[in-house]
N, C-alpha and C positions, 0 to 999 in steps of 0.2 A: 447469540454472540454477533458482534459487528466486525466484519472483515473488510479491509481496504486493499485494493489491488490496482496498480497502474494499468490502464487499457489504451490500446490504439484505436484507430477508426474502424477496424474490422472485428473488434472484440477479442483480440489477442492480448496477452500480457505484454505491455510496453517494457522493454528492458531497462528503461531509465526511470527508476523510482523518484529520485530527487529532481529530475528534469522532465517529469511527465507533464503532458498538457492536460490530461484528464485521468481521473481515477474512478473506480466503481466502489460503491459501498454495498456490501452484501450482508443481509441478515441471514444467519445460518441457524436453523433449529433442527435438532436431531439429525444432523448430517445433510439436511436438505436446504437449499437456498429458497427462502420464502419472500425475499424482497431484493431487488437489484436496482440501484440508482447510479447513473453515470453523471459525474460532476466535472465541469471544466475548472481546473485549478490554476492553469497557467504557470506551473512551476518551471517550465522550460524557459520562458522569457523572464521570469522573476529571479531565477537562480543567481544570475550575475548582477542583479540590480542593487546589491548591498553586500554586507559581510556574510560569511558562512554562518555565523551565529544567528544573524537576522533571518536567514533562510530556514535554518533548523527551527527557530522559534515559530516561523510561519507554518511549517509543517506540523509542529507539535500542537499549535493552537487549533489547526484544522482537525487533527485527530482527536484531541481532547473534547472539542465542542460537539463532536459526533459520536463520542463514547466508543471509539475504535479499540478493540481488544487484540486484534491480530492484523498483521500486515503480511501479505504474500507478494513477493517481488522476485525479479531475476537476480538483481545485484543492488548493493548500496555500499557507500563508503563507510569506513570505520567510525567516523564521527557521528554519522546518522544512526548507525547501528547501536552505538553506545547510548545515544540520546533515547532511542526507543526502549532500550533495556532499562534505563533509568526510569522511564515512564511505565514500566511493567507491561509493555506491549510485546506480545509474542511475535517473533519475526521468522518467517519461512522463506529462505532464499533458494534460488535455482529454478524458479517457476518459468515456464515458457508455454507457448501454444495458447489454446482457448482459455480465456481468463476465468470463465465460470467453472470449467473443469479443474483449473489450478486451485481455485478456492475450495471446491469439494475435496480434492485430493489432499489439501493441507489439513482439512479436518479429519480425514480418514487415516492418513499416514504422513507424519511431518516430513517436509522437504529438508534437505541438509541446510544447516545454518552457516 
């Protein structure tokens, strides 16, 4: 399964999902992270560069192209949450601290949505 989580420069969960500057894509197999890639997405600077719909489309395209099945985040707005639900992406909210641990915890016991 491919999990996406916003990360900051020290490897912690960035609390800004839709305004994250970078995200990590984790491949999780049998509860263990087998691959971890951090990708600069620039959503922090792109967020206000167009309409909300255009930004949501940008995020959706990124997730779809990478076959993301799960998003782990601290918080996200209602519109973004509805979009991900429509895409059948599972969302776990309330994550904080070490991003790798948050991804592993989401697989073991879902965070509150």
